[in-house]
OpenMM code with the backbone's topology and positions (N, CA, C; nanometers):
from openmm import Vec3, app, unit

residues = "VAL SER VAL ARG GLY PRO LEU GLN VAL GLY PRO ASP GLY PHE ALA PHE PHE ASN VAL ARG PHE THR PRO GLU PRO VAL PRO ASN PRO GLU GLU ALA GLU ALA SER ARG VAL ALA LEU ILE ASP LEU ILE PRO TYR LEU VAL GLN ASP HIS GLY PHE ASP PRO ALA GLN VAL PHE LEU LEU GLY PHE SER GLN GLY ALA ILE ILE GLY ALA SER VAL THR LEU SER ARG PRO GLU LEU VAL ALA GLY LEU VAL MET LEU SER GLY ARG ILE LEU PRO GLU ALA ARG PRO THR PHE ALA PRO ALA GLU GLN LEU GLN THR ALA ASN VAL PHE VAL ALA HIS GLY VAL TYR ASP ALA LYS LEU GLY ILE HIS HIS GLY ARG ALA SER GLN GLN LEU LEU ILE ASP LEU SER VAL ASN LEU THR TYR ARG GLU TYR ASP MET GLY HIS ASP ILE THR THR THR GLU LEU ALA ASP VAL ASN ALA TRP LEU ILE GLU ARG LEU GLY PRO LEU ALA".split()
positions = [
    Vec3(1.1388, 0.2736, 0.8687),
    Vec3(1.1595, 0.1318, 0.8862),
    Vec3(1.1178, 0.0645, 0.7565),
    Vec3(1.2001, -0.0214, 0.7055),
    Vec3(1.1674, -0.0976, 0.5855),
    Vec3(1.1395, -0.2415, 0.6256),
    Vec3(1.0234, -0.2912, 0.5893),
    Vec3(0.9816, -0.4265, 0.6247),
    Vec3(0.9969, -0.5156, 0.5017),
    Vec3(1.0660, -0.6258, 0.5192),
    Vec3(1.0885, -0.7200, 0.4097),
    Vec3(0.9816, -0.8290, 0.4153),
    Vec3(0.9343, -0.8704, 0.2992),
    Vec3(0.8389, -0.9794, 0.2920),
    Vec3(0.8969, -1.1064, 0.3528),
    Vec3(0.8138, -1.1915, 0.4115),
    Vec3(0.8620, -1.3095, 0.4829),
    Vec3(0.9042, -1.4268, 0.3942),
    Vec3(0.8675, -1.4239, 0.2668),
    Vec3(0.8957, -1.5369, 0.1782),
    Vec3(1.0167, -1.5074, 0.0904),
    Vec3(1.1145, -1.5949, 0.0908),
    Vec3(1.2304, -1.5779, 0.0028),
    Vec3(1.1974, -1.6418, -0.1313),
    Vec3(1.2058, -1.5624, -0.2386),
    Vec3(1.1694, -1.6097, -0.3722),
    Vec3(1.2892, -1.6122, -0.4671),
    Vec3(1.4058, -1.5937, -0.4142),
    Vec3(1.5288, -1.5981, -0.4920),
    Vec3(1.6431, -1.5636, -0.4008),
    Vec3(1.7657, -1.5639, -0.4540),
    Vec3(1.8809, -1.5352, -0.3680),
    Vec3(1.8710, -1.3999, -0.2975),
    Vec3(1.8185, -1.2999, -0.3658),
    Vec3(1.8046, -1.1662, -0.3074),
    Vec3(1.6614, -1.1156, -0.3170),
    Vec3(1.5664, -1.2061, -0.3364),
    Vec3(1.4286, -1.1649, -0.3555),
    Vec3(1.3379, -1.2126, -0.2429),
    Vec3(1.2469, -1.1238, -0.2043),
    Vec3(1.1523, -1.1551, -0.0975),
    Vec3(1.0134, -1.1104, -0.1406),
    Vec3(0.9126, -1.1749, -0.0854),
    Vec3(0.7747, -1.1443, -0.1219),
    Vec3(0.6856, -1.1571, 0.0002),
    Vec3(0.5697, -1.0939, -0.0076),
    Vec3(0.4688, -1.1074, 0.0970),
    Vec3(0.3768, -1.2262, 0.0689),
    Vec3(0.3734, -1.2691, -0.0578),
    Vec3(0.2923, -1.3836, -0.0978),
    Vec3(0.3396, -1.4292, -0.2354),
    Vec3(0.3147, -1.5557, -0.2651),
    Vec3(0.3437, -1.6082, -0.3982),
    Vec3(0.2321, -1.5684, -0.4930),
    Vec3(0.2670, -1.5599, -0.6223),
    Vec3(0.1729, -1.5158, -0.7245),
    Vec3(0.1808, -1.6111, -0.8442),
    Vec3(0.0632, -1.6471, -0.8953),
    Vec3(0.0549, -1.7175, -1.0237),
    Vec3(0.0108, -1.6144, -1.1265),
    Vec3(0.0768, -1.6135, -1.2423),
    Vec3(0.0396, -1.5227, -1.3508),
    Vec3(-0.0352, -1.6042, -1.4561),
    Vec3(-0.1650, -1.5724, -1.4754),
    Vec3(-0.2502, -1.6575, -1.5595),
    Vec3(-0.3413, -1.5815, -1.6567),
    Vec3(-0.3186, -1.4813, -1.7338),
    Vec3(-0.2044, -1.3908, -1.7287),
    Vec3(-0.2178, -1.2872, -1.6180),
    Vec3(-0.3388, -1.2686, -1.5644),
    Vec3(-0.3532, -1.1759, -1.4516),
    Vec3(-0.2882, -1.2366, -1.3276),
    Vec3(-0.2260, -1.1538, -1.2431),
    Vec3(-0.1646, -1.2073, -1.1213),
    Vec3(-0.2698, -1.2577, -1.0223),
    Vec3(-0.2486, -1.3788, -0.9726),
    Vec3(-0.3381, -1.4384, -0.8738),
    Vec3(-0.2543, -1.4661, -0.7493),
    Vec3(-0.2758, -1.3884, -0.6428),
    Vec3(-0.1962, -1.4082, -0.5214),
    Vec3(-0.2432, -1.5294, -0.4417),
    Vec3(-0.1531, -1.5826, -0.3630),
    Vec3(-0.1899, -1.6864, -0.2673),
    Vec3(-0.2618, -1.6157, -0.1524),
    Vec3(-0.3930, -1.6360, -0.1363),
    Vec3(-0.4686, -1.5576, -0.0377),
    Vec3(-0.4282, -1.5850, 0.1072),
    Vec3(-0.3900, -1.7085, 0.1378),
    Vec3(-0.3491, -1.7403, 0.2751),
    Vec3(-0.2192, -1.6687, 0.3112),
    Vec3(-0.1250, -1.6658, 0.2180),
    Vec3(0.0020, -1.5962, 0.2431),
    Vec3(-0.0192, -1.4454, 0.2529),
    Vec3(-0.1066, -1.3898, 0.1676),
    Vec3(-0.1353, -1.2466, 0.1736),
    Vec3(-0.1998, -1.2107, 0.3078),
    Vec3(-0.2916, -1.2940, 0.3530),
    Vec3(-0.3574, -1.2678, 0.4812),
    Vec3(-0.2581, -1.2792, 0.5966),
    Vec3(-0.1698, -1.3785, 0.5921),
    Vec3(-0.0690, -1.3934, 0.6975),
    Vec3(0.0227, -1.2716, 0.7014),
    Vec3(0.0578, -1.2184, 0.5853),
    Vec3(0.1429, -1.0986, 0.5814),
    Vec3(0.0688, -0.9768, 0.6335),
    Vec3(-0.0608, -0.9654, 0.6021),
    Vec3(-0.1417, -0.8536, 0.6543),
    Vec3(-0.1432, -0.8588, 0.8067),
    Vec3(-0.1702, -0.9745, 0.8625),
    Vec3(-0.1775, -0.9896, 1.0084),
    Vec3(-0.0411, -0.9626, 1.0721),
    Vec3(0.0653, -1.0106, 1.0109),
    Vec3(0.2001, -0.9891, 1.0664),
    Vec3(0.2340, -0.8405, 1.0704),
    Vec3(0.1975, -0.7658, 0.9654),
    Vec3(0.2264, -0.6220, 0.9651),
    Vec3(0.1395, -0.5488, 1.0675),
    Vec3(0.0155, -0.5919, 1.0820),
    Vec3(-0.0720, -0.5335, 1.1845),
    Vec3(-0.0114, -0.5544, 1.3229),
    Vec3(0.0449, -0.6709, 1.3468),
    Vec3(0.1082, -0.6994, 1.4762),
    Vec3(0.2376, -0.6206, 1.4945),
    Vec3(0.3102, -0.5954, 1.3865),
    Vec3(0.4396, -0.5278, 1.3939),
    Vec3(0.4272, -0.3772, 1.4196),
    Vec3(0.3286, -0.3129, 1.3629),
    Vec3(0.3197, -0.1664, 1.3705),
    Vec3(0.3153, -0.1165, 1.5156),
    Vec3(0.2275, -0.1665, 1.6017),
    Vec3(0.2273, -0.1158, 1.7405),
    Vec3(0.3600, -0.1412, 1.8125),
    Vec3(0.4233, -0.2535, 1.7837),
    Vec3(0.5541, -0.2819, 1.8431),
    Vec3(0.6556, -0.1767, 1.8000),
    Vec3(0.6608, -0.1443, 1.6729),
    Vec3(0.7559, -0.0439, 1.6237),
    Vec3(0.7281, 0.0936, 1.6845),
    Vec3(0.6007, 0.1285, 1.6922),
    Vec3(0.5632, 0.2582, 1.7506),
    Vec3(0.6134, 0.2669, 1.8939),
    Vec3(0.5899, 0.1627, 1.9710),
    Vec3(0.6310, 0.1634, 2.1113),
    Vec3(0.7829, 0.1524, 2.1247),
    Vec3(0.8425, 0.0575, 2.0553),
    Vec3(0.9856, 0.0307, 2.0710),
    Vec3(1.0732, 0.1472, 2.0244),
    Vec3(1.0300, 0.2161, 1.9196),
    Vec3(1.1105, 0.3248, 1.8636),
    Vec3(1.0590, 0.4637, 1.9025),
    Vec3(0.9504, 0.4694, 1.9777),
    Vec3(0.8968, 0.5978, 2.0204),
    Vec3(0.8385, 0.6797, 1.9068),
    Vec3(0.7871, 0.6142, 1.8047),
    Vec3(0.7270, 0.6863, 1.6919),
    Vec3(0.5966, 0.7518, 1.7349),
    Vec3(0.5654, 0.8629, 1.6730),
    Vec3(0.4354, 0.9265, 1.6899),
    Vec3(0.3380, 0.8540, 1.5975),
    Vec3(0.2367, 0.7872, 1.6513),
    Vec3(0.1430, 0.7124, 1.5661),
    Vec3(0.0762, 0.7993, 1.4596),
    Vec3(0.0622, 0.9287, 1.4874),
    Vec3(0.0004, 1.0195, 1.3903),
    Vec3(0.0925, 1.0488, 1.2724),
    Vec3(0.2165, 0.9976, 1.2791),
    Vec3(0.3108, 1.0191, 1.1692),
    Vec3(0.3559, 0.8885, 1.1042),
    Vec3(0.2822, 0.7809, 1.1282),
    Vec3(0.3167, 0.6524, 1.0676),
    Vec3(0.2434, 0.6390, 0.9347),
    Vec3(0.3211, 0.6322, 0.8282),
    Vec3(0.2679, 0.6108, 0.6937),
    Vec3(0.3263, 0.4817, 0.6400),
    Vec3(0.2437, 0.4033, 0.5738),
    Vec3(0.2923, 0.2862, 0.5023),
    Vec3(0.3196, 0.3270, 0.3587),
    Vec3(0.4317, 0.2837, 0.3063),
    Vec3(0.4659, 0.3094, 0.1665),
    Vec3(0.5132, 0.1775, 0.1084),
    Vec3(0.4510, 0.1357, -0.0009),
    Vec3(0.4897, 0.0098, -0.0617),
    Vec3(0.4819, 0.0153, -0.2123),
    Vec3(0.5656, -0.0671, -0.2736),
    Vec3(0.5678, -0.0843, -0.4190),
    Vec3(0.5217, -0.2265, -0.4506),
    Vec3(0.4306, -0.2412, -0.5439),
    Vec3(0.3821, -0.3699, -0.5908),
    Vec3(0.3216, -0.4493, -0.4745),
    Vec3(0.3834, -0.5619, -0.4343),
    Vec3(0.3277, -0.6382, -0.3224),
    Vec3(0.3259, -0.5570, -0.1934),
    Vec3(0.4247, -0.4728, -0.1728),
    Vec3(0.4256, -0.3870, -0.0542),
    Vec3(0.3075, -0.2925, -0.0528),
    Vec3(0.2691, -0.2418, -0.1709),
    Vec3(0.1514, -0.1553, -0.1818),
    Vec3(0.0238, -0.2345, -0.1534),
    Vec3(0.0200, -0.3576, -0.2020),
    Vec3(-0.0967, -0.4429, -0.1815),
    Vec3(-0.1167, -0.4721, -0.0325),
    Vec3(-0.0092, -0.5122, 0.0353),
    Vec3(-0.0202, -0.5420, 0.1786),
    Vec3(-0.0466, -0.4127, 0.2567),
    Vec3(0.0173, -0.3035, 0.2182),
    Vec3(-0.0084, -0.1753, 0.2833),
    Vec3(-0.1543, -0.1347, 0.2735),
    Vec3(-0.2148, -0.1567, 0.1563),
    Vec3(-0.3566, -0.1248, 0.1390),
    Vec3(-0.4427, -0.2140, 0.2273),
    Vec3(-0.4088, -0.3425, 0.2329),
    Vec3(-0.4866, -0.4346, 0.3158),
    Vec3(-0.4821, -0.3950, 0.4630),
    Vec3(-0.3648, -0.3522, 0.5094),
    Vec3(-0.3509, -0.3087, 0.6489),
    Vec3(-0.4258, -0.1775, 0.6717),
    Vec3(-0.4033, -0.0804, 0.5866),
    Vec3(-0.4647, 0.0513, 0.6046),
    Vec3(-0.6170, 0.0433, 0.6018),
    Vec3(-0.6705, -0.0358, 0.5112),
    Vec3(-0.8163, -0.0425, 0.4985),
    Vec3(-0.8811, -0.1294, 0.6054),
    Vec3(-0.8046, -0.2180, 0.6668),
    Vec3(-0.8619, -0.3004, 0.7735),
    Vec3(-0.8376, -0.2419, 0.9118),
    Vec3(-0.7266, -0.1703, 0.9285),
    Vec3(-0.6915, -0.1141, 1.0598),
    Vec3(-0.6448, 0.0313, 1.0436),
    Vec3(-0.7320, 0.1198, 0.9977),
    Vec3(-0.6916, 0.2578, 0.9706),
    Vec3(-0.6408, 0.3325, 1.0934),
    Vec3(-0.6764, 0.2872, 1.2134),
    Vec3(-0.6309, 0.3549, 1.3345),
    Vec3(-0.4820, 0.3337, 1.3600),
    Vec3(-0.4198, 0.2397, 1.2921),
    Vec3(-0.2767, 0.2118, 1.3130),
    Vec3(-0.1850, 0.3042, 1.2348),
    Vec3(-0.2377, 0.3690, 1.1307),
    Vec3(-0.1525, 0.4483, 1.0418),
    Vec3(-0.2169, 0.5831, 1.0101),
    Vec3(-0.1312, 0.6792, 0.9773),
    Vec3(-0.1806, 0.8094, 0.9341),
    Vec3(-0.2134, 0.8092, 0.7857),
    Vec3(-0.1548, 0.7145, 0.7134),
    Vec3(-0.1821, 0.7095, 0.5711),
    Vec3(-0.1031, 0.6033, 0.4994),
    Vec3(-0.1222, 0.6011, 0.3681),
    Vec3(-0.0678, 0.4980, 0.2811),
    Vec3(-0.0223, 0.5589, 0.1495),
    Vec3(0.0924, 0.5117, 0.1014),
    Vec3(0.1380, 0.5418, -0.0340),
    Vec3(0.1439, 0.4089, -0.1080),
    Vec3(0.0612, 0.3951, -0.2117),
    Vec3(0.0561, 0.2740, -0.2947),
    Vec3(0.1225, 0.3028, -0.4282),
    Vec3(0.2355, 0.2384, -0.4536),
    Vec3(0.3050, 0.2542, -0.5806),
    Vec3(0.2899, 0.1254, -0.6610),
    Vec3(0.2239, 0.1338, -0.7743),
    Vec3(0.2081, 0.0204, -0.8661),
    Vec3(0.1524, -0.1029, -0.7958),
    Vec3(0.0470, -0.0832, -0.7197),
    Vec3(-0.0155, -0.1933, -0.6480),
    Vec3(-0.1606, -0.2089, -0.6859),
    Vec3(-0.2343, -0.2757, -0.5994),
    Vec3(-0.3789, -0.2911, -0.6174),
    Vec3(-0.4395, -0.3291, -0.4833),
    Vec3(-0.5707, -0.3322, -0.4786),
    Vec3(-0.6412, -0.3738, -0.3585),
    Vec3(-0.6986, -0.5121, -0.3863),
    Vec3(-0.6602, -0.6080, -0.3034),
    Vec3(-0.7051, -0.7450, -0.3245),
    Vec3(-0.8534, -0.7599, -0.2903),
    Vec3(-0.9322, -0.8179, -0.3804),
    Vec3(-1.0729, -0.8439, -0.3471),
    Vec3(-1.0859, -0.9346, -0.2248),
    Vec3(-0.9902, -1.0246, -0.2064),
    Vec3(-0.9944, -1.1162, -0.0922),
    Vec3(-0.9830, -1.0428, 0.0412),
    Vec3(-0.9292, -0.9217, 0.0400),
    Vec3(-0.9117, -0.8450, 0.1637),
    Vec3(-1.0382, -0.7687, 0.2036),
    Vec3(-1.1325, -0.7554, 0.1151),
    Vec3(-1.2509, -0.6721, 0.1427),
    Vec3(-1.3264, -0.7111, 0.2696),
    Vec3(-1.3394, -0.8402, 0.3013),
    Vec3(-1.4109, -0.8730, 0.4256),
    Vec3(-1.3420, -0.8211, 0.5520),
    Vec3(-1.2141, -0.7865, 0.5424),
    Vec3(-1.1420, -0.7366, 0.6596),
    Vec3(-1.1511, -0.5846, 0.6733),
    Vec3(-1.2062, -0.5152, 0.5742),
    Vec3(-1.2086, -0.3692, 0.5758),
    Vec3(-1.2872, -0.3157, 0.6958),
    Vec3(-1.2369, -0.2082, 0.7503),
    Vec3(-1.3069, -0.1371, 0.8567),
    Vec3(-1.4340, -0.0740, 0.7992),
    Vec3(-1.5290, -0.0394, 0.8853),
    Vec3(-1.6490, 0.0306, 0.8370),
    Vec3(-1.6109, 0.1615, 0.7666),
    Vec3(-1.6891, 0.1974, 0.6670),
    Vec3(-1.6597, 0.3141, 0.5839),
    Vec3(-1.6378, 0.4409, 0.6661),
    Vec3(-1.7135, 0.4595, 0.7734),
    Vec3(-1.6969, 0.5829, 0.8522),
    Vec3(-1.5587, 0.5908, 0.9174),
    Vec3(-1.4951, 0.4780, 0.9441),
    Vec3(-1.3595, 0.4785, 0.9999),
    Vec3(-1.2537, 0.5083, 0.8931),
    Vec3(-1.2892, 0.4876, 0.7671),
    Vec3(-1.1926, 0.5071, 0.6584),
    Vec3(-1.1896, 0.6505, 0.6068),
    Vec3(-1.2831, 0.7324, 0.6479),
    Vec3(-1.2911, 0.8695, 0.5970),
    Vec3(-1.1724, 0.9551, 0.6370),
    Vec3(-1.1001, 0.9163, 0.7397),
    Vec3(-0.9823, 0.9937, 0.7805),
    Vec3(-0.8533, 0.9373, 0.7214),
    Vec3(-0.8624, 0.8262, 0.6480),
    Vec3(-0.7427, 0.7658, 0.5877),
    Vec3(-0.6904, 0.8540, 0.4737),
    Vec3(-0.5605, 0.8803, 0.4742),
    Vec3(-0.4933, 0.9546, 0.3685),
    Vec3(-0.4230, 0.8551, 0.2773),
    Vec3(-0.4567, 0.8567, 0.1485),
    Vec3(-0.4000, 0.7579, 0.0570),
    Vec3(-0.3518, 0.8271, -0.0702),
    Vec3(-0.2282, 0.7947, -0.1084),
    Vec3(-0.1693, 0.8385, -0.2355),
    Vec3(-0.1511, 0.7141, -0.3207),
    Vec3(-0.2134, 0.7104, -0.4373),
    Vec3(-0.2015, 0.5973, -0.5297),
    Vec3(-0.1319, 0.6459, -0.6558),
    Vec3(-0.0257, 0.5757, -0.6946),
    Vec3(0.0470, 0.6060, -0.8176),
    Vec3(0.0587, 0.4780, -0.8995),
    Vec3(0.0361, 0.4896, -1.0302),
    Vec3(0.0415, 0.3710, -1.1159),
    Vec3(0.0907, 0.4109, -1.2549),
    Vec3(0.1659, 0.3202, -1.3147),
    Vec3(0.2154, 0.3428, -1.4502),
    Vec3(0.1143, 0.3017, -1.5554),
    Vec3(0.0923, 0.3870, -1.6544),
    Vec3(-0.0042, 0.3540, -1.7594),
    Vec3(0.0463, 0.2403, -1.8481),
    Vec3(0.1762, 0.2127, -1.8455),
    Vec3(0.2333, 0.1041, -1.9262),
    Vec3(0.2767, -0.0146, -1.8405),
    Vec3(0.2202, -0.0287, -1.7221),
    Vec3(0.2570, -0.1362, -1.6309),
    Vec3(0.2125, -0.2706, -1.6897),
    Vec3(0.3094, -0.3580, -1.7190),
    Vec3(0.2788, -0.4889, -1.7778),
    Vec3(0.2572, -0.5966, -1.6719),
    Vec3(0.2987, -0.5725, -1.5471),
    Vec3(0.2788, -0.6708, -1.4394),
    Vec3(0.1426, -0.6539, -1.3725),
    Vec3(0.1110, -0.5311, -1.3351),
    Vec3(-0.0195, -0.4966, -1.2783),
    Vec3(-0.0753, -0.3837, -1.3647),
    Vec3(-0.1531, -0.4189, -1.4636),
    Vec3(-0.2027, -0.3213, -1.5603),
    Vec3(-0.2685, -0.2003, -1.4966),
    Vec3(-0.2754, -0.0931, -1.5739),
    Vec3(-0.3313, 0.0332, -1.5245),
    Vec3(-0.4748, 0.0143, -1.4755),
    Vec3(-0.5463, -0.0867, -1.5260),
    Vec3(-0.6831, -0.1107, -1.4785),
    Vec3(-0.6851, -0.1405, -1.3289),
    Vec3(-0.5758, -0.1966, -1.2744),
    Vec3(-0.5698, -0.2194, -1.1297),
    Vec3(-0.5595, -0.0866, -1.0537),
    Vec3(-0.4800, 0.0052, -1.1048),
    Vec3(-0.4706, 0.1368, -1.0425),
    Vec3(-0.6042, 0.2094, -1.0465),
    Vec3(-0.6699, 0.2025, -1.1598),
    Vec3(-0.7984, 0.2711, -1.1745),
    Vec3(-0.9078, 0.2053, -1.0901),
    Vec3(-0.9034, 0.0730, -1.0770),
    Vec3(-0.9994, 0.0045, -0.9895),
    Vec3(-0.9751, 0.0427, -0.8435),
    Vec3(-0.8473, 0.0550, -0.8046),
    Vec3(-0.8157, 0.0991, -0.6682),
    Vec3(-0.8679, 0.2399, -0.6462),
    Vec3(-0.8470, 0.3267, -0.7445),
    Vec3(-0.8965, 0.4638, -0.7351),
    Vec3(-1.0474, 0.4643, -0.7103),
    Vec3(-1.1228, 0.3887, -0.7895),
    Vec3(-1.2678, 0.3895, -0.7757),
    Vec3(-1.3124, 0.3341, -0.6408),
    Vec3(-1.2492, 0.2247, -0.5971),
    Vec3(-1.2854, 0.1675, -0.4676),
    Vec3(-1.2570, 0.2653, -0.3545),
    Vec3(-1.1419, 0.3314, -0.3603),
    Vec3(-1.1059, 0.4272, -0.2549),
    Vec3(-1.1991, 0.5481, -0.2557),
    Vec3(-1.2433, 0.5905, -0.3726),
    Vec3(-1.3445, 0.6971, -0.3809),
    Vec3(-1.4737, 0.6493, -0.3159),
    Vec3(-1.5139, 0.5266, -0.3490),
    Vec3(-1.6374, 0.4708, -0.2916),
    Vec3(-1.6285, 0.4595, -0.1393),
    Vec3(-1.5069, 0.4350, -0.0874),
    Vec3(-1.4872, 0.4239, 0.0576),
    Vec3(-1.4682, 0.5609, 0.1246),
    Vec3(-1.4663, 0.6684, 0.0455),
    Vec3(-1.4558, 0.8065, 0.0945),
    Vec3(-1.3256, 0.8365, 0.1676),
    Vec3(-1.2143, 0.7719, 0.1265),
    Vec3(-1.0851, 0.8062, 0.1858),
    Vec3(-1.0384, 0.9395, 0.1272),
    Vec3(-0.9410, 1.0029, 0.1938),
    Vec3(-0.8782, 1.1242, 0.1412),
    Vec3(-0.7757, 1.0784, 0.0374),
    Vec3(-0.8148, 1.0788, -0.0899),
    Vec3(-0.7376, 1.0163, -0.1966),
    Vec3(-0.6692, 1.1169, -0.2872),
    Vec3(-0.5431, 1.0878, -0.3170),
    Vec3(-0.4711, 1.1531, -0.4255),
    Vec3(-0.4314, 1.0415, -0.5216),
    Vec3(-0.4714, 1.0539, -0.6473),
    Vec3(-0.4446, 0.9507, -0.7473),
    Vec3(-0.3651, 1.0114, -0.8616),
    Vec3(-0.2579, 0.9427, -0.9020),
    Vec3(-0.1736, 0.9902, -1.0122),
    Vec3(-0.1379, 0.8741, -1.1045),
    Vec3(-0.1390, 0.9020, -1.2336),
    Vec3(-0.0897, 0.8078, -1.3334),
    Vec3(0.0361, 0.8665, -1.3959),
    Vec3(0.1298, 0.7778, -1.4294),
    Vec3(0.2593, 0.8203, -1.4839),
    Vec3(0.2892, 0.7429, -1.6115),
    Vec3(0.3633, 0.8063, -1.7022),
    Vec3(0.4080, 0.7416, -1.8254),
    Vec3(0.5252, 0.6510, -1.7932),
    Vec3(0.4950, 0.5345, -1.7385),
    Vec3(0.5980, 0.4386, -1.6975),
    Vec3(0.5359, 0.3004, -1.6922),
    Vec3(0.6199, 0.2005, -1.6710),
    Vec3(0.5744, 0.0635, -1.6526),
    Vec3(0.5634, 0.0315, -1.5047),
    Vec3(0.6085, -0.0872, -1.4670),
    Vec3(0.6073, -0.1320, -1.3278),
    Vec3(0.7376, -0.0853, -1.2641),
    Vec3(0.7458, 0.0455, -1.2435),
    Vec3(0.8690, 0.1123, -1.2028),
    Vec3(0.8401, 0.2163, -1.0961),
    Vec3(0.9483, 0.2752, -1.0487),
    Vec3(0.9416, 0.3942, -0.9643),
    Vec3(1.0281, 0.4988, -1.0328),
    Vec3(0.9718, 0.6169, -1.0553),
    Vec3(1.0466, 0.7226, -1.1238),
    Vec3(1.0738, 0.8398, -1.0304),
    Vec3(1.1671, 0.9239, -1.0693),
    Vec3(1.1989, 1.0418, -0.9879),
    Vec3(1.0799, 1.1378, -0.9819),
    Vec3(1.0045, 1.1500, -1.0906),
    Vec3(0.8860, 1.2371, -1.0900),
    Vec3(0.7830, 1.1864, -0.9903),
    Vec3(0.7604, 1.0561, -0.9917),
    Vec3(0.6666, 0.9947, -0.8985),
    Vec3(0.7123, 1.0169, -0.7537),
    Vec3(0.8407, 0.9941, -0.7271),
    Vec3(0.8935, 1.0132, -0.5917),
    Vec3(0.8839, 1.1587, -0.5471),
    Vec3(0.9053, 1.2518, -0.6381),
    Vec3(0.8912, 1.3937, -0.6036),
    Vec3(0.7466, 1.4237, -0.5621),
    Vec3(0.6506, 1.3649, -0.6331),
    Vec3(0.5098, 1.3842, -0.5974),
    Vec3(0.4778, 1.3209, -0.4619),
    Vec3(0.5323, 1.2017, -0.4373),
    Vec3(0.5124, 1.1351, -0.3074),
    Vec3(0.5709, 1.2206, -0.1956),
    Vec3(0.6937, 1.2697, -0.2153),
    Vec3(0.7576, 1.3529, -0.1128),
    Vec3(0.6758, 1.4782, -0.0840),
    Vec3(0.6272, 1.5440, -0.1881),
    Vec3(0.5462, 1.6650, -0.1684),
    Vec3(0.4179, 1.6309, -0.0919),
    Vec3(0.3558, 1.5200, -0.1259),
    Vec3(0.2325, 1.4763, -0.0585),
    Vec3(0.2598, 1.4475, 0.0895),
    Vec3(0.3695, 1.3785, 0.1177),
    Vec3(0.4042, 1.3488, 0.2572),
    Vec3(0.4377, 1.4764, 0.3352),
    Vec3(0.5095, 1.5676, 0.2742),
    Vec3(0.5441, 1.6939, 0.3416),
    Vec3(0.4178, 1.7726, 0.3756),
    Vec3(0.3159, 1.7693, 0.2874),
    Vec3(0.1892, 1.8363, 0.3162),
    Vec3(0.1254, 1.7801, 0.4444),
    Vec3(0.1459, 1.6524, 0.4704),
    Vec3(0.0838, 1.5882, 0.5847),
    Vec3(0.1715, 1.5833, 0.7089),
    Vec3(0.3019, 1.5833, 0.6890),
    Vec3(0.3954, 1.5691, 0.8017),
    Vec3(0.4729, 1.6966, 0.8337),
    Vec3(0.4751, 1.7891, 0.7401),
    Vec3(0.5574, 1.9090, 0.7562),
    Vec3(0.6952, 1.8841, 0.6979),
    Vec3(0.7735, 1.9897, 0.6803),
    Vec3(0.9067, 1.9760, 0.6208),
    Vec3(1.0008, 1.8983, 0.7125),
    Vec3(1.0980, 1.8362, 0.6492),
    Vec3(1.2009, 1.7631, 0.7267),
    Vec3(1.2830, 1.8601, 0.8082),
    Vec3(1.3148, 1.8199, 0.9298),
    Vec3(1.3928, 1.9067, 1.0179),
    Vec3(1.5397, 1.9010, 0.9834),
] * unit.nanometer
topology = app.Topology()
chain = topology.addChain("A")
for resn in residues:
    res = topology.addResidue(resn, chain)
    for name in ("N", "CA", "C"):
        topology.addAtom(name, app.Element.getBySymbol(name[0]), res)
């Protein structure tokens, strides 16, 4: 299931929250929180309506999708089996919503970030890595020679990581 952000930011563009670039990206915290809550509300509905196995629900997001996915996974780890964060970060504003550390120890997280990312610099990926280590999640962290992109090498690594957790496709 692909979830589109609720805010239309162009003719074919959607977002989970508006961002000011000053030069670091500053998200609108109210919009980010509303998107986190909306996704939390949507996941159980999708599981029930589509008959999904909750133990096989993974969130995968790029940029803002990774940010909202991290906020959901770290606040409600019981809703998902894991998270794939591509070129994202963990919002400091979301920290008060995080579940207790002992609940996060079973969270499976794959973080991928480009070392040449000009939108969300590599320091965001590395800060996410350190925070996730501090929270004791089951973390796989990878850096790639790319910008704010998705590459075939990165996707191959994501697929291999997911297959390790879900088994091969039938």
